[in-house]
C-alpha positions as protocol buffer text, in pm:
chain_id: "A"
residue {
  index: 1
  type: MET
  ca { x: 7087 y: -15582 z: -5248 }
}
residue {
  index: 2
  type: ALA
  ca { x: 7161 y: -15775 z: -5567 }
}
residue {
  index: 3
  type: ILE
  ca { x: 7377 y: -16056 z: -5433 }
}
residue {
  index: 4
  type: PRO
  ca { x: 7585 y: -16213 z: -5572 }
}
residue {
  index: 5
  type: ALA
  ca { x: 7747 y: -15948 z: -5787 }
}
residue {
  index: 6
  type: TYR
  ca { x: 7893 y: -16078 z: -6115 }
}
residue {
  index: 7
  type: THR
  ca { x: 8120 y: -15793 z: -6224 }
}
residue {
  index: 8
  type: ILE
  ca { x: 8335 y: -15531 z: -6053 }
}
residue {
  index: 9
  type: THR
  ca { x: 8093 y: -15264 z: -6177 }
}
residue {
  index: 10
  type: GLU
  ca { x: 7811 y: -15444 z: -5994 }
}
residue {
  index: 11
  type: VAL
  ca { x: 8030 y: -15467 z: -5683 }
}
residue {
  index: 12
  type: LEU
  ca { x: 8091 y: -15091 z: -5693 }
}
residue {
  index: 13
  type: ASN
  ca { x: 7716 y: -15029 z: -5728 }
}
residue {
  index: 14
  type: GLU
  ca { x: 7642 y: -15248 z: -5425 }
}
residue {
  index: 15
  type: LEU
  ca { x: 7909 y: -15071 z: -5219 }
}
residue {
  index: 16
  type: ASP
  ca { x: 7762 y: -14735 z: -5321 }
}
residue {
  index: 17
  type: GLN
  ca { x: 7426 y: -14849 z: -5186 }
}
residue {
  index: 18
  type: ILE
  ca { x: 7580 y: -14953 z: -4854 }
}
residue {
  index: 19
  type: VAL
  ca { x: 7757 y: -14617 z: -4823 }
}
residue {
  index: 20
  type: GLU
  ca { x: 7440 y: -14422 z: -4909 }
}
residue {
  index: 21
  type: ASN
  ca { x: 7231 y: -14621 z: -4660 }
}
residue {
  index: 22
  type: SER
  ca { x: 7497 y: -14574 z: -4393 }
}
residue {
  index: 23
  type: ILE
  ca { x: 7495 y: -14198 z: -4445 }
}
residue {
  index: 24
  type: ARG
  ca { x: 7116 y: -14194 z: -4423 }
}
residue {
  index: 25
  type: LEU
  ca { x: 7117 y: -14400 z: -4101 }
}
residue {
  index: 26
  type: SER
  ca { x: 7436 y: -14244 z: -3958 }
}
residue {
  index: 27
  type: ASP
  ca { x: 7580 y: -14596 z: -3944 }
}
residue {
  index: 28
  type: ALA
  ca { x: 7956 y: -14625 z: -3888 }
}
residue {
  index: 29
  type: LYS
  ca { x: 7966 y: -14944 z: -4100 }
}
residue {
  index: 30
  type: GLY
  ca { x: 7965 y: -14714 z: -4400 }
}
residue {
  index: 31
  type: ILE
  ca { x: 8315 y: -14589 z: -4318 }
}
residue {
  index: 32
  type: PHE
  ca { x: 8482 y: -14920 z: -4403 }
}
residue {
  index: 33
  type: ALA
  ca { x: 8240 y: -14968 z: -4695 }
}
residue {
  index: 34
  type: TYR
  ca { x: 8368 y: -14646 z: -4852 }
}
residue {
  index: 35
  type: ILE
  ca { x: 8734 y: -14740 z: -4795 }
}
residue {
  index: 36
  type: TYR
  ca { x: 8663 y: -15077 z: -4957 }
}
residue {
  index: 37
  type: ARG
  ca { x: 8483 y: -14909 z: -5246 }
}
residue {
  index: 38
  type: ARG
  ca { x: 8792 y: -14694 z: -5304 }
}
residue {
  index: 39
  type: THR
  ca { x: 9013 y: -15004 z: -5303 }
}
residue {
  index: 40
  type: THR
  ca { x: 8786 y: -15190 z: -5546 }
}
residue {
  index: 41
  type: ALA
  ca { x: 8788 y: -14896 z: -5786 }
}
residue {
  index: 42
  type: GLN
  ca { x: 9169 y: -14898 z: -5774 }
}
residue {
  index: 43
  type: ILE
  ca { x: 9180 y: -15271 z: -5854 }
}
residue {
  index: 44
  type: LYS
  ca { x: 8939 y: -15213 z: -6145 }
}
residue {
  index: 45
  type: LEU
  ca { x: 9178 y: -14951 z: -6285 }
}
residue {
  index: 46
  type: GLY
  ca { x: 9461 y: -15203 z: -6252 }
}
residue {
  index: 47
  type: ILE
  ca { x: 9261 y: -15463 z: -6443 }
}
residue {
  index: 48
  type: LEU
  ca { x: 9171 y: -15219 z: -6721 }
}
residue {
  index: 49
  type: GLY
  ca { x: 9534 y: -15106 z: -6737 }
}
residue {
  index: 50
  type: HIS
  ca { x: 9660 y: -15467 z: -6764 }
}
residue {
  index: 51
  type: ALA
  ca { x: 9857 y: -15436 z: -6440 }
}
residue {
  index: 52
  type: PHE
  ca { x: 9792 y: -15805 z: -6369 }
}
residue {
  index: 53
  type: GLU
  ca { x: 9922 y: -16118 z: -6542 }
}
residue {
  index: 54
  type: ASN
  ca { x: 9567 y: -16241 z: -6598 }
}
residue {
  index: 55
  type: PRO
  ca { x: 9314 y: -15952 z: -6588 }
}
residue {
  index: 56
  type: GLU
  ca { x: 9011 y: -16177 z: -6648 }
}
residue {
  index: 57
  type: ARG
  ca { x: 9107 y: -16406 z: -6360 }
}
residue {
  index: 58
  type: MET
  ca { x: 9174 y: -16103 z: -6141 }
}
residue {
  index: 59
  type: GLU
  ca { x: 8824 y: -15967 z: -6198 }
}
residue {
  index: 60
  type: LYS
  ca { x: 8682 y: -16305 z: -6097 }
}
residue {
  index: 61
  type: LEU
  ca { x: 8893 y: -16300 z: -5780 }
}
residue {
  index: 62
  type: ASP
  ca { x: 8784 y: -15946 z: -5697 }
}
residue {
  index: 63
  type: VAL
  ca { x: 8417 y: -16034 z: -5741 }
}
residue {
  index: 64
  type: ILE
  ca { x: 8442 y: -16352 z: -5529 }
}
residue {
  index: 65
  type: PHE
  ca { x: 8631 y: -16151 z: -5267 }
}
residue {
  index: 66
  type: ALA
  ca { x: 8372 y: -15871 z: -5266 }
}
residue {
  index: 67
  type: ASN
  ca { x: 8077 y: -16110 z: -5250 }
}
residue {
  index: 68
  type: ARG
  ca { x: 8207 y: -16248 z: -4921 }
}
residue {
  index: 69
  type: TYR
  ca { x: 8178 y: -15899 z: -4770 }
}
residue {
  index: 70
  type: LEU
  ca { x: 7847 y: -15818 z: -4939 }
}
residue {
  index: 71
  type: LYS
  ca { x: 7692 y: -16146 z: -4822 }
}
residue {
  index: 72
  type: SER
  ca { x: 7822 y: -16099 z: -4467 }
}
residue {
  index: 73
  type: TYR
  ca { x: 7675 y: -15748 z: -4458 }
}
residue {
  index: 74
  type: ASP
  ca { x: 7339 y: -15858 z: -4599 }
}
residue {
  index: 75
  type: ASP
  ca { x: 7317 y: -16170 z: -4380 }
}
residue {
  index: 76
  type: TYR
  ca { x: 7397 y: -15966 z: -4070 }
}
residue {
  index: 77
  type: LYS
  ca { x: 7119 y: -15718 z: -4153 }
}
residue {
  index: 78
  type: ASN
  ca { x: 6877 y: -16009 z: -4194 }
}
residue {
  index: 79
  type: GLY
  ca { x: 6973 y: -16185 z: -3871 }
}
residue {
  index: 80
  type: LYS
  ca { x: 7152 y: -16476 z: -4036 }
}
residue {
  index: 81
  type: GLU
  ca { x: 7466 y: -16648 z: -3910 }
}
residue {
  index: 82
  type: ILE
  ca { x: 7794 y: -16497 z: -4030 }
}
residue {
  index: 83
  type: SER
  ca { x: 8163 y: -16544 z: -3951 }
}
residue {
  index: 84
  type: ASN
  ca { x: 8272 y: -16445 z: -3602 }
}
residue {
  index: 85
  type: CYS
  ca { x: 8517 y: -16178 z: -3721 }
}
residue {
  index: 86
  type: TRP
  ca { x: 8253 y: -16000 z: -3929 }
}
residue {
  index: 87
  type: LYS
  ca { x: 7997 y: -16026 z: -3650 }
}
residue {
  index: 88
  type: THR
  ca { x: 8243 y: -15861 z: -3411 }
}
residue {
  index: 89
  type: ALA
  ca { x: 8316 y: -15587 z: -3667 }
}
residue {
  index: 90
  type: PHE
  ca { x: 7949 y: -15516 z: -3739 }
}
residue {
  index: 91
  type: GLU
  ca { x: 7846 y: -15518 z: -3373 }
}
residue {
  index: 92
  type: ALA
  ca { x: 8126 y: -15287 z: -3257 }
}
residue {
  index: 93
  type: ASN
  ca { x: 7984 y: -14999 z: -3055 }
}
residue {
  index: 94
  type: SER
  ca { x: 8038 y: -14681 z: -3256 }
}
residue {
  index: 95
  type: ASP
  ca { x: 8007 y: -14473 z: -2939 }
}
residue {
  index: 96
  type: LYS
  ca { x: 8328 y: -14623 z: -2801 }
}
residue {
  index: 97
  type: LEU
  ca { x: 8553 y: -14668 z: -3105 }
}
residue {
  index: 98
  type: CYS
  ca { x: 8761 y: -14421 z: -3301 }
}
residue {
  index: 99
  type: ILE
  ca { x: 8733 y: -14402 z: -3679 }
}
residue {
  index: 100
  type: MET
  ca { x: 9050 y: -14605 z: -3742 }
}
residue {
  index: 101
  type: GLN
  ca { x: 8921 y: -14886 z: -3522 }
}
residue {
  index: 102
  type: HIS
  ca { x: 8611 y: -14918 z: -3742 }
}
residue {
  index: 103
  type: ILE
  ca { x: 8824 y: -14924 z: -4056 }
}
residue {
  index: 104
  type: LEU
  ca { x: 9071 y: -15176 z: -3914 }
}
residue {
  index: 105
  type: LEU
  ca { x: 8792 y: -15410 z: -3802 }
}
residue {
  index: 106
  type: GLY
  ca { x: 8671 y: -15428 z: -4162 }
}
residue {
  index: 107
  type: MET
  ca { x: 9021 y: -15465 z: -4305 }
}
residue {
  index: 108
  type: ASN
  ca { x: 9101 y: -15739 z: -4055 }
}
residue {
  index: 109
  type: ALA
  ca { x: 8801 y: -15954 z: -4146 }
}
residue {
  index: 110
  type: HIS
  ca { x: 8818 y: -15890 z: -4519 }
}
residue {
  index: 111
  type: ILE
  ca { x: 9193 y: -15933 z: -4569 }
}
residue {
  index: 112
  type: ASN
  ca { x: 9286 y: -16184 z: -4299 }
}
residue {
  index: 113
  type: LEU
  ca { x: 8990 y: -16415 z: -4374 }
}
residue {
  index: 114
  type: ASP
  ca { x: 8798 y: -16329 z: -4691 }
}
residue {
  index: 115
  type: LEU
  ca { x: 9084 y: -16262 z: -4933 }
}
residue {
  index: 116
  type: GLY
  ca { x: 9255 y: -16597 z: -4877 }
}
residue {
  index: 117
  type: VAL
  ca { x: 8930 y: -16794 z: -4890 }
}
residue {
  index: 118
  type: ALA
  ca { x: 8829 y: -16613 z: -5210 }
}
residue {
  index: 119
  type: ALA
  ca { x: 9162 y: -16704 z: -5371 }
}
residue {
  index: 120
  type: ALA
  ca { x: 9121 y: -17068 z: -5267 }
}
residue {
  index: 121
  type: ASP
  ca { x: 8766 y: -17074 z: -5410 }
}
residue {
  index: 122
  type: LEU
  ca { x: 8884 y: -16927 z: -5740 }
}
residue {
  index: 123
  type: MET
  ca { x: 9167 y: -17177 z: -5783 }
}
residue {
  index: 124
  type: VAL
  ca { x: 8979 y: -17499 z: -5702 }
}
residue {
  index: 125
  type: GLY
  ca { x: 9118 y: -17768 z: -5934 }
}
residue {
  index: 126
  type: LYS
  ca { x: 9402 y: -17541 z: -6050 }
}
residue {
  index: 127
  type: PRO
  ca { x: 9754 y: -17480 z: -5912 }
}
residue {
  index: 128
  type: ILE
  ca { x: 9725 y: -17206 z: -5649 }
}
residue {
  index: 129
  type: LEU
  ca { x: 10079 y: -17086 z: -5724 }
}
residue {
  index: 130
  type: GLU
  ca { x: 9960 y: -16961 z: -6065 }
}
residue {
  index: 131
  type: LEU
  ca { x: 9778 y: -16686 z: -5875 }
}
residue {
  index: 132
  type: GLU
  ca { x: 10062 y: -16581 z: -5644 }
}
residue {
  index: 133
  type: ASN
  ca { x: 10207 y: -16293 z: -5849 }
}
residue {
  index: 134
  type: ASP
  ca { x: 9870 y: -16127 z: -5906 }
}
residue {
  index: 135
  type: PHE
  ca { x: 9774 y: -16195 z: -5544 }
}
residue {
  index: 136
  type: ILE
  ca { x: 10086 y: -16006 z: -5433 }
}
residue {
  index: 137
  type: LYS
  ca { x: 9994 y: -15717 z: -5665 }
}
residue {
  index: 138
  type: VAL
  ca { x: 9647 y: -15693 z: -5509 }
}
residue {
  index: 139
  type: ASN
  ca { x: 9804 y: -15675 z: -5166 }
}
residue {
  index: 140
  type: ARG
  ca { x: 10039 y: -15401 z: -5288 }
}
residue {
  index: 141
  type: ILE
  ca { x: 9738 y: -15198 z: -5398 }
}
residue {
  index: 142
  type: LEU
  ca { x: 9580 y: -15249 z: -5055 }
}
residue {
  index: 143
  type: SER
  ca { x: 9904 y: -15145 z: -4888 }
}
residue {
  index: 144
  type: GLY
  ca { x: 9954 y: -14846 z: -5116 }
}
residue {
  index: 145
  type: LEU
  ca { x: 9620 y: -14701 z: -5012 }
}
residue {
  index: 146
  type: THR
  ca { x: 9708 y: -14719 z: -4641 }
}
residue {
  index: 147
  type: ASP
  ca { x: 9901 y: -14391 z: -4625 }
}
residue {
  index: 148
  type: GLU
  ca { x: 9640 y: -14210 z: -4833 }
}
residue {
  index: 149
  type: MET
  ca { x: 9363 y: -14344 z: -4610 }
}
residue {
  index: 150
  type: GLN
  ca { x: 9541 y: -14233 z: -4292 }
}
residue {
  index: 151
  type: GLU
  ca { x: 9599 y: -13884 z: -4433 }
}
residue {
  index: 152
  type: ARG
  ca { x: 9230 y: -13844 z: -4513 }
}
residue {
  index: 153
  type: VAL
  ca { x: 9112 y: -13988 z: -4182 }
}
residue {
  index: 154
  type: ALA
  ca { x: 9340 y: -13740 z: -4005 }
}
residue {
  index: 155
  type: MET
  ca { x: 9123 y: -13461 z: -4149 }
}
residue {
  index: 156
  type: VAL
  ca { x: 8832 y: -13576 z: -3929 }
}
residue {
  index: 157
  type: SER
  ca { x: 9049 y: -13726 z: -3654 }
}
residue {
  index: 158
  type: PRO
  ca { x: 9297 y: -13453 z: -3547 }
}
residue {
  index: 159
  type: LEU
  ca { x: 9481 y: -13666 z: -3291 }
}
residue {
  index: 160
  type: MET
  ca { x: 9512 y: -13978 z: -3505 }
}
residue {
  index: 161
  type: PHE
  ca { x: 9888 y: -13920 z: -3521 }
}
residue {
  index: 162
  type: LEU
  ca { x: 9899 y: -14042 z: -3161 }
}
residue {
  index: 163
  type: LEU
  ca { x: 9815 y: -14393 z: -3286 }
}
residue {
  index: 164
  type: ASP
  ca { x: 10124 y: -14380 z: -3507 }
}
residue {
  index: 165
  type: TRP
  ca { x: 10323 y: -14253 z: -3211 }
}
residue {
  index: 166
  type: VAL
  ca { x: 10227 y: -14532 z: -2972 }
}
residue {
  index: 167
  type: GLY
  ca { x: 10262 y: -14792 z: -3249 }
}
residue {
  index: 168
  type: GLY
  ca { x: 10594 y: -14654 z: -3371 }
}
residue {
  index: 169
  type: ARG
  ca { x: 10458 y: -14673 z: -3730 }
}
residue {
  index: 170
  type: LYS
  ca { x: 10629 y: -15009 z: -3759 }
}
residue {
  index: 171
  type: ASP
  ca { x: 10493 y: -15177 z: -4072 }
}
residue {
  index: 172
  type: GLU
  ca { x: 10182 y: -14958 z: -4054 }
}
residue {
  index: 173
  type: GLU
  ca { x: 10087 y: -15137 z: -3735 }
}
residue {
  index: 174
  type: LEU
  ca { x: 9794 y: -14964 z: -3574 }
}
residue {
  index: 175
  type: ILE
  ca { x: 9599 y: -15085 z: -3274 }
}
residue {
  index: 176
  type: GLY
  ca { x: 9713 y: -15445 z: -3313 }
}
residue {
  index: 177
  type: PHE
  ca { x: 9658 y: -15467 z: -3690 }
}
residue {
  index: 178
  type: SER
  ca { x: 9955 y: -15492 z: -3925 }
}
residue {
  index: 179
  type: MET
  ca { x: 9911 y: -15462 z: -4301 }
}
residue {
  index: 180
  type: GLY
  ca { x: 10231 y: -15661 z: -4357 }
}
residue {
  index: 181
  type: LYS
  ca { x: 10116 y: -15944 z: -4134 }
}
residue {
  index: 182
  type: ALA
  ca { x: 9774 y: -15938 z: -4300 }
}
residue {
  index: 183
  type: ARG
  ca { x: 9932 y: -15980 z: -4645 }
}
residue {
  index: 184
  type: GLU
  ca { x: 10127 y: -16281 z: -4522 }
}
residue {
  index: 185
  type: GLN
  ca { x: 9826 y: -16424 z: -4340 }
}
residue {
  index: 186
  type: SER
  ca { x: 9597 y: -16392 z: -4643 }
}
residue {
  index: 187
  type: TRP
  ca { x: 9829 y: -16594 z: -4868 }
}
residue {
  index: 188
  type: ASN
  ca { x: 9877 y: -16856 z: -4594 }
}
residue {
  index: 189
  type: THR
  ca { x: 9498 y: -16880 z: -4568 }
}
residue {
  index: 190
  type: ALA
  ca { x: 9469 y: -16920 z: -4946 }
}
residue {
  index: 191
  type: THR
  ca { x: 9719 y: -17208 z: -4963 }
}
residue {
  index: 192
  type: GLN
  ca { x: 9586 y: -17385 z: -4654 }
}
residue {
  index: 193
  type: VAL
  ca { x: 9219 y: -17369 z: -4757 }
}
residue {
  index: 194
  type: TRP
  ca { x: 9297 y: -17454 z: -5122 }
}
residue {
  index: 195
  type: ALA
  ca { x: 9466 y: -17781 z: -5015 }
}
residue {
  index: 196
  type: LEU
  ca { x: 9157 y: -17908 z: -4829 }
}
residue {
  index: 197
  type: LYS
  ca { x: 8813 y: -18037 z: -4924 }
}
residue {
  index: 198
  type: GLY
  ca { x: 8481 y: -18102 z: -4755 }
}
residue {
  index: 199
  type: GLU
  ca { x: 8461 y: -18091 z: -4376 }
}
residue {
  index: 200
  type: GLU
  ca { x: 8835 y: -18037 z: -4339 }
}
residue {
  index: 201
  type: ARG
  ca { x: 8809 y: -17725 z: -4550 }
}
residue {
  index: 202
  type: ILE
  ca { x: 8509 y: -17594 z: -4356 }
}
residue {
  index: 203
  type: GLU
  ca { x: 8685 y: -17661 z: -4026 }
}
residue {
  index: 204
  type: LYS
  ca { x: 9001 y: -17482 z: -4141 }
}
residue {
  index: 205
  type: ILE
  ca { x: 8798 y: -17173 z: -4234 }
}
residue {
  index: 206
  type: ARG
  ca { x: 8630 y: -17182 z: -3892 }
}
residue {
  index: 207
  type: GLU
  ca { x: 8970 y: -17211 z: -3726 }
}
residue {
  index: 208
  type: ILE
  ca { x: 9106 y: -16912 z: -3919 }
}
residue {
  index: 209
  type: ASP
  ca { x: 8789 y: -16714 z: -3846 }
}
residue {
  index: 210
  type: LEU
  ca { x: 8844 y: -16763 z: -3471 }
}
residue {
  index: 211
  type: LEU
  ca { x: 9204 y: -16642 z: -3500 }
}
residue {
  index: 212
  type: VAL
  ca { x: 9096 y: -16337 z: -3700 }
}
residue {
  index: 213
  type: ASP
  ca { x: 8817 y: -16271 z: -3451 }
}
residue {
  index: 214
  type: GLY
  ca { x: 9081 y: -16268 z: -3178 }
}
residue {
  index: 215
  type: ILE
  ca { x: 9258 y: -15986 z: -3365 }
}
residue {
  index: 216
  type: ALA
  ca { x: 8924 y: -15803 z: -3397 }
}
residue {
  index: 217
  type: LYS
  ca { x: 8876 y: -15813 z: -3021 }
}
residue {
  index: 218
  type: LEU
  ca { x: 9225 y: -15670 z: -2972 }
}
residue {
  index: 219
  type: ILE
  ca { x: 9144 y: -15388 z: -3215 }
}
residue {
  index: 220
  type: ILE
  ca { x: 8836 y: -15306 z: -3006 }
}
residue {
  index: 221
  type: ASN
  ca { x: 9011 y: -15347 z: -2672 }
}
residue {
  index: 222
  type: PRO
  ca { x: 9390 y: -15318 z: -2713 }
}
residue {
  index: 223
  type: GLU
  ca { x: 9600 y: -15512 z: -2463 }
}
residue {
  index: 224
  type: LEU
  ca { x: 9839 y: -15225 z: -2396 }
}
residue {
  index: 225
  type: ARG
  ca { x: 9684 y: -14981 z: -2150 }
}
residue {
  index: 226
  type: LEU
  ca { x: 9850 y: -14684 z: -2322 }
}
residue {
  index: 227
  type: VAL
  ca { x: 9707 y: -14778 z: -2663 }
}
residue {
  index: 228
  type: ASN
  ca { x: 9364 y: -14827 z: -2507 }
}
residue {
  index: 229
  type: LEU
  ca { x: 9384 y: -14483 z: -2349 }
}
residue {
  index: 230
  type: VAL
  ca { x: 9506 y: -14319 z: -2670 }
}
residue {
  index: 231
  type: THR
  ca { x: 9218 y: -14461 z: -2879 }
}
residue {
  index: 232
  type: LYS
  ca { x: 8974 y: -14304 z: -2633 }
}
residue {
  index: 233
  type: VAL
  ca { x: 9155 y: -13970 z: -2643 }
}
residue {
  index: 234
  type: VAL
  ca { x: 9164 y: -13980 z: -3024 }
}
residue {
  index: 235
  type: ARG
  ca { x: 8789 y: -14039 z: -3037 }
}
residue {
  index: 236
  type: THR
  ca { x: 8709 y: -13735 z: -2820 }
}
residue {
  index: 237
  type: THR
  ca { x: 8847 y: -13501 z: -3089 }
}
residue {
  index: 238
  type: GLU
  ca { x: 8687 y: -13673 z: -3390 }
}
residue {
  index: 239
  type: ASN
  ca { x: 8397 y: -13562 z: -3603 }
}
residue {
  index: 240
  type: HIS
  ca { x: 8127 y: -13823 z: -3534 }
}
residue {
  index: 241
  type: ASN
  ca { x: 7903 y: -13732 z: -3827 }
}
residue {
  index: 242
  type: VAL
  ca { x: 7917 y: -14032 z: -4063 }
}
residue {
  index: 243
  type: ASN
  ca { x: 7817 y: -13816 z: -4361 }
}
residue {
  index: 244
  type: LYS
  ca { x: 8097 y: -13568 z: -4287 }
}
residue {
  index: 245
  type: ILE
  ca { x: 8350 y: -13848 z: -4234 }
}
residue {
  index: 246
  type: ILE
  ca { x: 8270 y: -14015 z: -4567 }
}
residue {
  index: 247
  type: GLU
  ca { x: 8259 y: -13685 z: -4758 }
}
residue {
  index: 248
  type: THR
  ca { x: 8603 y: -13601 z: -4616 }
}
residue {
  index: 249
  type: LEU
  ca { x: 8740 y: -13942 z: -4717 }
}
residue {
  index: 250
  type: LYS
  ca { x: 8610 y: -13880 z: -5069 }
}
residue {
  index: 251
  type: ALA
  ca { x: 8776 y: -13537 z: -5095 }
}
């Protein structure tokens, strides 16, 4: 892998490699990688279409954001230390989790931790509030893809509607993960990390990582017995072929 990436085009190329390798190895990590690739392509279209106040700054944010995932993925493959929430996501047993659990584990780590830290990194020495409007627009893009993603996943997960049923579809909350809460958390992370330097900054990121890892563990093993049971039932009806899953998501 060519890390770090320097442009969104390079990010998309790296994500394509992860997806292709995952298909070849039948590795469920490729499911989130494809969803993320789709999101990145959407953000690129927004940048080219001048949907953001500062398109150049937005590309820098997107690249910093993506490099956190790419580095975590590469470091994990090479046995290096990574954040707790990404380690939990990467080590999740594909034989026990439904497709949405794999996707939500990636979204949890990347939005609840990486997005805020990336924003703080980008705005070092500059007022963080200058980024807020474009940050909100990025989160709207992420949110806007949620329904589309669920519709496509349902094509390889016939009983996925049961997850909506037990969750009541409140704020797209599925298996303990809420897109609305994640949007709020990511901006809180950005402002908190941005305000700190040195060891205090490092410690704050560790603290947030542990909180996000707690959410990851709830995604894997939901507290509510009914939700836990439903995820297992959902999985029994799913197509478990990673190639087929990704091809269906692309359709």
